[in-house]
Structure formats: C-alpha cells, structure tokens
Steps between C-alpha positions, in 0.01 A plus 500: 500500500632175632866402485633151562852474637705185546689550824829310540505249786780691675290817511199310633722343767625845605141620531408200715808553716392860564147386575330704227295408196695457178295774335584749775868404496526539121333842522755605767793380289372685193442817702856487637645451152300792365639729770865400459728752331619424150704186474848448362348338191292812437802727536693277264225515242496881525874501437453276200236737361733798542777312322260416217395864462863611488572234238209618284630859512828411335527618142184712504551855377289803417617491141697824524227691685560673828274472801447876477365455145255237620382726782448784255308270267270398785420860582358561155189298576 
C-alpha cells in the first residue's frame, strides 16, 4: 500500500532544522502521539457519552416487572 501525505511547510522546516528526513520526522511525531495518554478532548467526549447514556435512561421502566421476575424468567430457558 502506498499513502501520499501533504506535509505542512512548518513540519518540513522542523525536520530540516533537526537534520532528519521529513519521512523520518513525521514517523517520530506520529509514534509520539500514539504513545501519549488520552487527551483532554478524549476525556471530554467520554463524559459526553456518559451524559447521553444517563439522558436515554430517563423515563424507561420495566412496565411493572421486578428485576427478580426477569431473572426468574431467564432461568426457565
């Protein structure tokens, strides 16, 4: 597989300043980003998902059934 990437001029300049090929520098940057712990944006999105789940729960009922009844029903099969 071959992938073509358009590298911003600033990134190419950083690579030249470090004295490495652009390809090697981009690989290093991607490797560092892959190893970084989860970002603030990721944590925020997790929080948003939790809020969405809690919102979807509101108003849902078992229609008068008890959890114990559902457990008993599951044991029949």
